[in-house]
PyMOL Python script that loads the backbone (N, CA, C, O; Angstrom):
from pymol import cmd

cmd.read_pdbstr("""\
ATOM      1  N   MET A   1     -17.542  16.711   8.426  1.00  0.00           N
ATOM      2  CA  MET A   1     -17.470  15.333   8.842  1.00  0.00           C
ATOM      3  C   MET A   1     -16.117  15.037   9.482  1.00  0.00           C
ATOM      4  O   MET A   1     -16.037  14.384  10.522  1.00  0.00           O
ATOM      5  N   ALA A   2     -15.053  15.531   8.840  1.00  0.00           N
ATOM      6  CA  ALA A   2     -13.712  15.276   9.364  1.00  0.00           C
ATOM      7  C   ALA A   2     -13.526  15.902  10.740  1.00  0.00           C
ATOM      8  O   ALA A   2     -12.887  15.318  11.615  1.00  0.00           O
ATOM      9  N   LEU A   3     -14.088  17.094  10.926  1.00  0.00           N
ATOM     10  CA  LEU A   3     -13.955  17.744  12.231  1.00  0.00           C
ATOM     11  C   LEU A   3     -14.706  16.964  13.313  1.00  0.00           C
ATOM     12  O   LEU A   3     -14.239  16.859  14.447  1.00  0.00           O
ATOM     13  N   ALA A   4     -15.866  16.423  12.958  1.00  0.00           N
ATOM     14  CA  ALA A   4     -16.627  15.617  13.918  1.00  0.00           C
ATOM     15  C   ALA A   4     -15.855  14.349  14.282  1.00  0.00           C
ATOM     16  O   ALA A   4     -15.817  13.954  15.447  1.00  0.00           O
ATOM     17  N   MET A   5     -15.246  13.719  13.291  1.00  0.00           N
ATOM     18  CA  MET A   5     -14.466  12.513  13.552  1.00  0.00           C
ATOM     19  C   MET A   5     -13.240  12.837  14.405  1.00  0.00           C
ATOM     20  O   MET A   5     -12.872  12.063  15.289  1.00  0.00           O
ATOM     21  N   LYS A   6     -12.623  13.958  14.144  1.00  0.00           N
ATOM     22  CA  LYS A   6     -11.456  14.367  14.929  1.00  0.00           C
ATOM     23  C   LYS A   6     -11.856  14.582  16.388  1.00  0.00           C
ATOM     24  O   LYS A   6     -11.129  14.188  17.300  1.00  0.00           O
ATOM     25  N   ALA A   7     -13.011  15.206  16.604  1.00  0.00           N
ATOM     26  CA  ALA A   7     -13.499  15.417  17.971  1.00  0.00           C
ATOM     27  C   ALA A   7     -13.807  14.075  18.642  1.00  0.00           C
ATOM     28  O   ALA A   7     -13.554  13.906  19.835  1.00  0.00           O
ATOM     29  N   GLU A   8     -14.352  13.118  17.877  1.00  0.00           N
ATOM     30  CA  GLU A   8     -14.614  11.779  18.419  1.00  0.00           C
ATOM     31  C   GLU A   8     -13.324  11.096  18.839  1.00  0.00           C
ATOM     32  O   GLU A   8     -13.259  10.478  19.902  1.00  0.00           O
ATOM     33  N   VAL A   9     -12.311  11.205  18.016  1.00  0.00           N
ATOM     34  CA  VAL A   9     -11.028  10.571  18.343  1.00  0.00           C
ATOM     35  C   VAL A   9     -10.452  11.185  19.608  1.00  0.00           C
ATOM     36  O   VAL A   9      -9.938  10.467  20.466  1.00  0.00           O
ATOM     37  N   VAL A  10     -10.530  12.491  19.734  1.00  0.00           N
ATOM     38  CA  VAL A  10     -10.044  13.156  20.954  1.00  0.00           C
ATOM     39  C   VAL A  10     -10.808  12.635  22.166  1.00  0.00           C
ATOM     40  O   VAL A  10     -10.217  12.388  23.217  1.00  0.00           O
ATOM     41  N   ARG A  11     -12.120  12.467  22.021  1.00  0.00           N
ATOM     42  CA  ARG A  11     -12.931  11.958  23.127  1.00  0.00           C
ATOM     43  C   ARG A  11     -12.566  10.512  23.451  1.00  0.00           C
ATOM     44  O   ARG A  11     -12.475  10.144  24.622  1.00  0.00           O
ATOM     45  N   PHE A  12     -12.355   9.687  22.419  1.00  0.00           N
ATOM     46  CA  PHE A  12     -11.969   8.289  22.636  1.00  0.00           C
ATOM     47  C   PHE A  12     -10.633   8.198  23.381  1.00  0.00           C
ATOM     48  O   PHE A  12     -10.477   7.387  24.293  1.00  0.00           O
ATOM     49  N   VAL A  13      -9.674   9.040  22.982  1.00  0.00           N
ATOM     50  CA  VAL A  13      -8.362   9.037  23.643  1.00  0.00           C
ATOM     51  C   VAL A  13      -8.512   9.479  25.096  1.00  0.00           C
ATOM     52  O   VAL A  13      -7.898   8.903  25.994  1.00  0.00           O
ATOM     53  N   ALA A  14      -9.328  10.500  25.321  1.00  0.00           N
ATOM     54  CA  ALA A  14      -9.559  10.972  26.697  1.00  0.00           C
ATOM     55  C   ALA A  14     -10.227   9.891  27.537  1.00  0.00           C
ATOM     56  O   ALA A  14      -9.992   9.812  28.743  1.00  0.00           O
ATOM     57  N   ASP A  15     -11.054   9.059  26.917  1.00  0.00           N
ATOM     58  CA  ASP A  15     -11.712   7.963  27.628  1.00  0.00           C
ATOM     59  C   ASP A  15     -10.777   6.776  27.847  1.00  0.00           C
ATOM     60  O   ASP A  15     -11.145   5.817  28.527  1.00  0.00           O
ATOM     61  N   GLY A  16      -9.580   6.830  27.283  1.00  0.00           N
ATOM     62  CA  GLY A  16      -8.596   5.779  27.501  1.00  0.00           C
ATOM     63  C   GLY A  16      -8.665   4.620  26.521  1.00  0.00           C
ATOM     64  O   GLY A  16      -8.111   3.553  26.785  1.00  0.00           O
ATOM     65  N   LYS A  17      -9.333   4.815  25.400  1.00  0.00           N
ATOM     66  CA  LYS A  17      -9.422   3.741  24.402  1.00  0.00           C
ATOM     67  C   LYS A  17      -8.076   3.597  23.681  1.00  0.00           C
ATOM     68  O   LYS A  17      -7.359   4.577  23.476  1.00  0.00           O
ATOM     69  N   SER A  18      -7.752   2.369  23.306  1.00  0.00           N
ATOM     70  CA  SER A  18      -6.503   2.107  22.585  1.00  0.00           C
ATOM     71  C   SER A  18      -6.673   2.430  21.099  1.00  0.00           C
ATOM     72  O   SER A  18      -7.785   2.626  20.610  1.00  0.00           O
ATOM     73  N   ASP A  19      -5.543   2.479  20.401  1.00  0.00           N
ATOM     74  CA  ASP A  19      -5.588   2.722  18.953  1.00  0.00           C
ATOM     75  C   ASP A  19      -6.410   1.648  18.250  1.00  0.00           C
ATOM     76  O   ASP A  19      -7.205   1.949  17.359  1.00  0.00           O
ATOM     77  N   ARG A  20      -6.216   0.393  18.652  1.00  0.00           N
ATOM     78  CA  ARG A  20      -6.930  -0.728  18.031  1.00  0.00           C
ATOM     79  C   ARG A  20      -8.433  -0.588  18.265  1.00  0.00           C
ATOM     80  O   ARG A  20      -9.218  -0.850  17.354  1.00  0.00           O
ATOM     81  N   GLU A  21      -8.847  -0.183  19.459  1.00  0.00           N
ATOM     82  CA  GLU A  21     -10.277  -0.026  19.742  1.00  0.00           C
ATOM     83  C   GLU A  21     -10.887   1.080  18.878  1.00  0.00           C
ATOM     84  O   GLU A  21     -12.010   0.952  18.390  1.00  0.00           O
ATOM     85  N   ILE A  22     -10.135   2.159  18.698  1.00  0.00           N
ATOM     86  CA  ILE A  22     -10.634   3.268  17.883  1.00  0.00           C
ATOM     87  C   ILE A  22     -10.750   2.838  16.421  1.00  0.00           C
ATOM     88  O   ILE A  22     -11.757   3.113  15.769  1.00  0.00           O
ATOM     89  N   LEU A  23      -9.713   2.161  15.905  1.00  0.00           N
ATOM     90  CA  LEU A  23      -9.770   1.675  14.527  1.00  0.00           C
ATOM     91  C   LEU A  23     -10.916   0.689  14.327  1.00  0.00           C
ATOM     92  O   LEU A  23     -11.634   0.753  13.329  1.00  0.00           O
ATOM     93  N   ASP A  24     -11.080  -0.216  15.279  1.00  0.00           N
ATOM     94  CA  ASP A  24     -12.172  -1.194  15.182  1.00  0.00           C
ATOM     95  C   ASP A  24     -13.534  -0.510  15.191  1.00  0.00           C
ATOM     96  O   ASP A  24     -14.443  -0.936  14.480  1.00  0.00           O
ATOM     97  N   TYR A  25     -13.685   0.542  15.984  1.00  0.00           N
ATOM     98  CA  TYR A  25     -14.942   1.281  16.015  1.00  0.00           C
ATOM     99  C   TYR A  25     -15.248   1.874  14.633  1.00  0.00           C
ATOM    100  O   TYR A  25     -16.352   1.709  14.114  1.00  0.00           O
ATOM    101  N   TYR A  26     -14.268   2.561  14.045  1.00  0.00           N
ATOM    102  CA  TYR A  26     -14.497   3.195  12.749  1.00  0.00           C
ATOM    103  C   TYR A  26     -14.676   2.179  11.630  1.00  0.00           C
ATOM    104  O   TYR A  26     -15.490   2.389  10.730  1.00  0.00           O
ATOM    105  N   LYS A  27     -13.919   1.070  11.674  1.00  0.00           N
ATOM    106  CA  LYS A  27     -14.109   0.026  10.662  1.00  0.00           C
ATOM    107  C   LYS A  27     -15.484  -0.610  10.797  1.00  0.00           C
ATOM    108  O   LYS A  27     -16.107  -0.952   9.792  1.00  0.00           O
ATOM    109  N   GLY A  28     -15.964  -0.772  12.017  1.00  0.00           N
ATOM    110  CA  GLY A  28     -17.294  -1.329  12.217  1.00  0.00           C
ATOM    111  C   GLY A  28     -18.388  -0.381  11.773  1.00  0.00           C
ATOM    112  O   GLY A  28     -19.422  -0.807  11.259  1.00  0.00           O
ATOM    113  N   HIS A  29     -18.157   0.902  11.971  1.00  0.00           N
ATOM    114  CA  HIS A  29     -19.172   1.911  11.646  1.00  0.00           C
ATOM    115  C   HIS A  29     -19.192   2.259  10.163  1.00  0.00           C
ATOM    116  O   HIS A  29     -20.267   2.410   9.582  1.00  0.00           O
ATOM    117  N   TYR A  30     -18.003   2.390   9.532  1.00  0.00           N
ATOM    118  CA  TYR A  30     -17.920   2.831   8.138  1.00  0.00           C
ATOM    119  C   TYR A  30     -17.415   1.754   7.180  1.00  0.00           C
ATOM    120  O   TYR A  30     -17.512   1.928   5.965  1.00  0.00           O
ATOM    121  N   GLY A  31     -16.891   0.670   7.684  1.00  0.00           N
ATOM    122  CA  GLY A  31     -16.299  -0.358   6.839  1.00  0.00           C
ATOM    123  C   GLY A  31     -14.801  -0.125   6.664  1.00  0.00           C
ATOM    124  O   GLY A  31     -14.272   0.903   7.087  1.00  0.00           O
ATOM    125  N   ALA A  32     -14.126  -1.084   6.038  1.00  0.00           N
ATOM    126  CA  ALA A  32     -12.667  -1.010   5.876  1.00  0.00           C
ATOM    127  C   ALA A  32     -12.242   0.149   4.976  1.00  0.00           C
ATOM    128  O   ALA A  32     -11.082   0.558   5.011  1.00  0.00           O
ATOM    129  N   ARG A  33     -13.157   0.680   4.176  1.00  0.00           N
ATOM    130  CA  ARG A  33     -12.801   1.774   3.265  1.00  0.00           C
ATOM    131  C   ARG A  33     -12.423   3.049   4.016  1.00  0.00           C
ATOM    132  O   ARG A  33     -11.851   3.964   3.423  1.00  0.00           O
ATOM    133  N   ILE A  34     -12.733   3.123   5.310  1.00  0.00           N
ATOM    134  CA  ILE A  34     -12.417   4.310   6.109  1.00  0.00           C
ATOM    135  C   ILE A  34     -10.916   4.456   6.316  1.00  0.00           C
ATOM    136  O   ILE A  34     -10.424   5.561   6.547  1.00  0.00           O
ATOM    137  N   LEU A  35     -10.189   3.348   6.233  1.00  0.00           N
ATOM    138  CA  LEU A  35      -8.744   3.398   6.462  1.00  0.00           C
ATOM    139  C   LEU A  35      -8.033   3.982   5.248  1.00  0.00           C
ATOM    140  O   LEU A  35      -8.334   3.620   4.110  1.00  0.00           O
ATOM    141  N   VAL A  36      -7.096   4.878   5.491  1.00  0.00           N
ATOM    142  CA  VAL A  36      -6.315   5.465   4.403  1.00  0.00           C
ATOM    143  C   VAL A  36      -5.424   4.402   3.790  1.00  0.00           C
ATOM    144  O   VAL A  36      -5.260   4.348   2.571  1.00  0.00           O
ATOM    145  N   GLU A  37      -4.852   3.563   4.629  1.00  0.00           N
ATOM    146  CA  GLU A  37      -3.961   2.513   4.172  1.00  0.00           C
ATOM    147  C   GLU A  37      -4.530   1.172   4.617  1.00  0.00           C
ATOM    148  O   GLU A  37      -4.747   0.966   5.811  1.00  0.00           O
ATOM    149  N   PRO A  38      -4.775   0.264   3.690  1.00  0.00           N
ATOM    150  CA  PRO A  38      -5.371  -1.019   4.051  1.00  0.00           C
ATOM    151  C   PRO A  38      -4.446  -1.864   4.908  1.00  0.00           C
ATOM    152  O   PRO A  38      -3.229  -1.680   4.904  1.00  0.00           O
ATOM    153  N   GLU A  39      -5.041  -2.790   5.640  1.00  0.00           N
ATOM    154  CA  GLU A  39      -4.285  -3.673   6.507  1.00  0.00           C
ATOM    155  C   GLU A  39      -4.130  -5.042   5.861  1.00  0.00           C
ATOM    156  O   GLU A  39      -4.891  -5.407   4.965  1.00  0.00           O
ATOM    157  N   GLY A  40      -3.151  -5.787   6.317  1.00  0.00           N
ATOM    158  CA  GLY A  40      -2.994  -7.186   5.925  1.00  0.00           C
ATOM    159  C   GLY A  40      -2.601  -7.381   4.483  1.00  0.00           C
ATOM    160  O   GLY A  40      -1.737  -6.679   3.957  1.00  0.00           O
ATOM    161  N   ALA A  41      -3.253  -8.354   3.839  1.00  0.00           N
ATOM    162  CA  ALA A  41      -2.895  -8.761   2.477  1.00  0.00           C
ATOM    163  C   ALA A  41      -3.092  -7.625   1.476  1.00  0.00           C
ATOM    164  O   ALA A  41      -2.329  -7.523   0.515  1.00  0.00           O
ATOM    165  N   LYS A  42      -4.078  -6.784   1.674  1.00  0.00           N
ATOM    166  CA  LYS A  42      -4.305  -5.683   0.736  1.00  0.00           C
ATOM    167  C   LYS A  42      -3.123  -4.720   0.751  1.00  0.00           C
ATOM    168  O   LYS A  42      -2.744  -4.192  -0.294  1.00  0.00           O
ATOM    169  N   TRP A  43      -2.539  -4.488   1.919  1.00  0.00           N
ATOM    170  CA  TRP A  43      -1.373  -3.623   2.001  1.00  0.00           C
ATOM    171  C   TRP A  43      -0.240  -4.214   1.177  1.00  0.00           C
ATOM    172  O   TRP A  43       0.437  -3.507   0.429  1.00  0.00           O
ATOM    173  N   TRP A  44      -0.042  -5.522   1.324  1.00  0.00           N
ATOM    174  CA  TRP A  44       1.042  -6.206   0.623  1.00  0.00           C
ATOM    175  C   TRP A  44       0.859  -6.081  -0.879  1.00  0.00           C
ATOM    176  O   TRP A  44       1.813  -5.790  -1.600  1.00  0.00           O
ATOM    177  N   TRP A  45      -0.364  -6.301  -1.357  1.00  0.00           N
ATOM    178  CA  TRP A  45      -0.637  -6.217  -2.792  1.00  0.00           C
ATOM    179  C   TRP A  45      -0.458  -4.801  -3.318  1.00  0.00           C
ATOM    180  O   TRP A  45      -0.054  -4.620  -4.466  1.00  0.00           O
ATOM    181  N   MET A  46      -0.746  -3.809  -2.514  1.00  0.00           N
ATOM    182  CA  MET A  46      -0.654  -2.424  -2.977  1.00  0.00           C
ATOM    183  C   MET A  46       0.767  -1.872  -2.935  1.00  0.00           C
ATOM    184  O   MET A  46       1.097  -0.967  -3.702  1.00  0.00           O
ATOM    185  N   HIS A  47       1.617  -2.403  -2.046  1.00  0.00           N
ATOM    186  CA  HIS A  47       2.937  -1.812  -1.871  1.00  0.00           C
ATOM    187  C   HIS A  47       4.092  -2.689  -2.343  1.00  0.00           C
ATOM    188  O   HIS A  47       5.088  -2.162  -2.840  1.00  0.00           O
ATOM    189  N   VAL A  48       3.994  -3.978  -2.209  1.00  0.00           N
ATOM    190  CA  VAL A  48       5.108  -4.857  -2.536  1.00  0.00           C
ATOM    191  C   VAL A  48       5.029  -5.348  -3.982  1.00  0.00           C
ATOM    192  O   VAL A  48       6.030  -5.320  -4.699  1.00  0.00           O
ATOM    193  N   VAL A  49       3.870  -5.788  -4.407  1.00  0.00           N
ATOM    194  CA  VAL A  49       3.724  -6.355  -5.748  1.00  0.00           C
ATOM    195  C   VAL A  49       4.099  -5.349  -6.847  1.00  0.00           C
ATOM    196  O   VAL A  49       4.799  -5.738  -7.782  1.00  0.00           O
ATOM    197  N   PRO A  50       3.677  -4.087  -6.787  1.00  0.00           N
ATOM    198  CA  PRO A  50       4.095  -3.166  -7.856  1.00  0.00           C
ATOM    199  C   PRO A  50       5.610  -2.984  -7.934  1.00  0.00           C
ATOM    200  O   PRO A  50       6.159  -2.852  -9.028  1.00  0.00           O
ATOM    201  N   VAL A  51       6.287  -2.976  -6.796  1.00  0.00           N
ATOM    202  CA  VAL A  51       7.741  -2.826  -6.803  1.00  0.00           C
ATOM    203  C   VAL A  51       8.392  -4.055  -7.441  1.00  0.00           C
ATOM    204  O   VAL A  51       9.332  -3.926  -8.225  1.00  0.00           O
ATOM    205  N   ILE A  52       7.893  -5.236  -7.108  1.00  0.00           N
ATOM    206  CA  ILE A  52       8.427  -6.465  -7.695  1.00  0.00           C
ATOM    207  C   ILE A  52       8.196  -6.471  -9.210  1.00  0.00           C
ATOM    208  O   ILE A  52       9.097  -6.812  -9.976  1.00  0.00           O
ATOM    209  N   MET A  53       7.003  -6.100  -9.632  1.00  0.00           N
ATOM    210  CA  MET A  53       6.697  -6.081 -11.061  1.00  0.00           C
ATOM    211  C   MET A  53       7.575  -5.057 -11.797  1.00  0.00           C
ATOM    212  O   MET A  53       8.017  -5.314 -12.917  1.00  0.00           O
ATOM    213  N   LEU A  54       7.820  -3.930 -11.190  1.00  0.00           N
ATOM    214  CA  LEU A  54       8.695  -2.922 -11.794  1.00  0.00           C
ATOM    215  C   LEU A  54      10.110  -3.469 -11.944  1.00  0.00           C
ATOM    216  O   LEU A  54      10.742  -3.263 -12.980  1.00  0.00           O
ATOM    217  N   ALA A  55      10.613  -4.159 -10.933  1.00  0.00           N
ATOM    218  CA  ALA A  55      11.954  -4.737 -11.000  1.00  0.00           C
ATOM    219  C   ALA A  55      12.042  -5.808 -12.085  1.00  0.00           C
ATOM    220  O   ALA A  55      13.024  -5.863 -12.825  1.00  0.00           O
ATOM    221  N   VAL A  56      11.025  -6.653 -12.182  1.00  0.00           N
ATOM    222  CA  VAL A  56      11.017  -7.692 -13.218  1.00  0.00           C
ATOM    223  C   VAL A  56      10.966  -7.047 -14.607  1.00  0.00           C
ATOM    224  O   VAL A  56      11.692  -7.469 -15.506  1.00  0.00           O
ATOM    225  N   GLY A  57      10.139  -6.055 -14.787  1.00  0.00           N
ATOM    226  CA  GLY A  57      10.046  -5.361 -16.068  1.00  0.00           C
ATOM    227  C   GLY A  57      11.361  -4.692 -16.453  1.00  0.00           C
ATOM    228  O   GLY A  57      11.764  -4.721 -17.616  1.00  0.00           O
ATOM    229  N   LEU A  58      12.022  -4.094 -15.478  1.00  0.00           N
ATOM    230  CA  LEU A  58      13.313  -3.461 -15.744  1.00  0.00           C
ATOM    231  C   LEU A  58      14.353  -4.507 -16.135  1.00  0.00           C
ATOM    232  O   LEU A  58      15.138  -4.280 -17.055  1.00  0.00           O
ATOM    233  N   ALA A  59      14.368  -5.643 -15.452  1.00  0.00           N
ATOM    234  CA  ALA A  59      15.316  -6.714 -15.777  1.00  0.00           C
ATOM    235  C   ALA A  59      15.074  -7.236 -17.193  1.00  0.00           C
ATOM    236  O   ALA A  59      16.030  -7.463 -17.934  1.00  0.00           O
ATOM    237  N   VAL A  60      13.832  -7.425 -17.574  1.00  0.00           N
ATOM    238  CA  VAL A  60      13.507  -7.890 -18.925  1.00  0.00           C
ATOM    239  C   VAL A  60      13.949  -6.857 -19.955  1.00  0.00           C
ATOM    240  O   VAL A  60      14.514  -7.215 -20.988  1.00  0.00           O
ATOM    241  N   ALA A  61      13.701  -5.593 -19.686  1.00  0.00           N
ATOM    242  CA  ALA A  61      14.098  -4.534 -20.615  1.00  0.00           C
ATOM    243  C   ALA A  61      15.611  -4.508 -20.793  1.00  0.00           C
ATOM    244  O   ALA A  61      16.094  -4.342 -21.913  1.00  0.00           O
ATOM    245  N   VAL A  62      16.364  -4.669 -19.714  1.00  0.00           N
ATOM    246  CA  VAL A  62      17.828  -4.681 -19.804  1.00  0.00           C
ATOM    247  C   VAL A  62      18.302  -5.866 -20.628  1.00  0.00           C
ATOM    248  O   VAL A  62      19.187  -5.711 -21.470  1.00  0.00           O
ATOM    249  N   LEU A  63      17.732  -7.049 -20.405  1.00  0.00           N
ATOM    250  CA  LEU A  63      18.125  -8.234 -21.170  1.00  0.00           C
ATOM    251  C   LEU A  63      17.819  -8.076 -22.659  1.00  0.00           C
ATOM    252  O   LEU A  63      18.639  -8.441 -23.502  1.00  0.00           O
ATOM    253  N   VAL A  64      16.667  -7.544 -22.981  1.00  0.00           N
ATOM    254  CA  VAL A  64      16.298  -7.343 -24.385  1.00  0.00           C
ATOM    255  C   VAL A  64      17.224  -6.322 -25.036  1.00  0.00           C
ATOM    256  O   VAL A  64      17.681  -6.538 -26.158  1.00  0.00           O
ATOM    257  N   LEU A  65      17.505  -5.229 -24.362  1.00  0.00           N
ATOM    258  CA  LEU A  65      18.392  -4.207 -24.923  1.00  0.00           C
ATOM    259  C   LEU A  65      19.804  -4.749 -25.115  1.00  0.00           C
ATOM    260  O   LEU A  65      20.440  -4.446 -26.125  1.00  0.00           O
ATOM    261  N   ARG A  66      20.308  -5.539 -24.178  1.00  0.00           N
ATOM    262  CA  ARG A  66      21.646  -6.121 -24.328  1.00  0.00           C
ATOM    263  C   ARG A  66      21.703  -7.041 -25.554  1.00  0.00           C
ATOM    264  O   ARG A  66      22.689  -7.050 -26.290  1.00  0.00           O
ATOM    265  N   ARG A  67      20.631  -7.810 -25.759  1.00  0.00           N
ATOM    266  CA  ARG A  67      20.603  -8.713 -26.906  1.00  0.00           C
ATOM    267  C   ARG A  67      20.553  -7.923 -28.213  1.00  0.00           C
ATOM    268  O   ARG A  67      21.231  -8.275 -29.177  1.00  0.00           O
ATOM    269  N   TRP A  68      19.747  -6.851 -28.247  1.00  0.00           N
ATOM    270  CA  TRP A  68      19.631  -6.043 -29.465  1.00  0.00           C
ATOM    271  C   TRP A  68      20.933  -5.305 -29.782  1.00  0.00           C
ATOM    272  O   TRP A  68      21.286  -5.141 -30.950  1.00  0.00           O
ATOM    273  N   LEU A  69      21.636  -4.867 -28.759  1.00  0.00           N
ATOM    274  CA  LEU A  69      22.825  -4.050 -28.966  1.00  0.00           C
ATOM    275  C   LEU A  69      24.110  -4.867 -29.085  1.00  0.00           C
ATOM    276  O   LEU A  69      25.173  -4.302 -29.341  1.00  0.00           O
ATOM    277  N   ARG A  70      24.032  -6.167 -28.906  1.00  0.00           N
ATOM    278  CA  ARG A  70      25.202  -7.033 -29.007  1.00  0.00           C
ATOM    279  C   ARG A  70      25.665  -7.044 -30.463  1.00  0.00           C
ATOM    280  O   ARG A  70      24.848  -7.165 -31.375  1.00  0.00           O
ATOM    281  N   PRO A  71      26.975  -6.918 -30.681  1.00  0.00           N
ATOM    282  CA  PRO A  71      27.466  -6.948 -32.077  1.00  0.00           C
ATOM    283  C   PRO A  71      27.255  -8.327 -32.691  1.00  0.00           C
ATOM    284  O   PRO A  71      27.309  -9.343 -31.998  1.00  0.00           O
ATOM    285  N   LEU A  72      27.017  -8.349 -33.979  1.00  0.00           N
ATOM    286  CA  LEU A  72      26.834  -9.606 -34.709  1.00  0.00           C
ATOM    287  C   LEU A  72      28.177 -10.295 -34.874  1.00  0.00           C
ATOM    288  O   LEU A  72      29.194  -9.628 -35.066  1.00  0.00           O
ATOM    289  N   PRO A  73      28.195 -11.621 -34.803  1.00  0.00           N
ATOM    290  CA  PRO A  73      29.467 -12.321 -35.003  1.00  0.00           C
ATOM    291  C   PRO A  73      29.943 -12.171 -36.453  1.00  0.00           C
ATOM    292  O   PRO A  73      29.145 -12.113 -37.388  1.00  0.00           O
ATOM    293  N   ALA A  74      31.261 -12.110 -36.603  1.00  0.00           N
ATOM    294  CA  ALA A  74      31.840 -11.976 -37.946  1.00  0.00           C
ATOM    295  C   ALA A  74      31.666 -13.281 -38.713  1.00  0.00           C
ATOM    296  O   ALA A  74      31.891 -14.363 -38.169  1.00  0.00           O
ATOM    297  N   SER A  75      31.264 -13.175 -39.984  1.00  0.00           N
ATOM    298  CA  SER A  75      31.075 -14.401 -40.764  1.00  0.00           C
ATOM    299  C   SER A  75      32.160 -14.601 -41.780  1.00  0.00           C
ATOM    300  O   SER A  75      32.143 -15.589 -42.515  1.00  0.00           O
TER     301      SER A  75
END
""", "prot")
cmd.dss("prot")
cmd.show_as("cartoon", "prot")
cmd.util.cbc("prot")
cmd.orient("prot")
């Protein structure tokens, strides 16, 4: 299947089709699942949100550890 698709892409390029036209053809034929990397909002959710959540989790962990390791005041 991959070899057939590769041959199609070569033919599309030889016919002068743009990248967008080729992507639109495959998305229309197979659906958005054909793309290795999603476009638009799905890309943002897959790449940006996990990094933000990791940073927030790390910040919370640092704050909790600092509080636990802080010496107790002398009474």
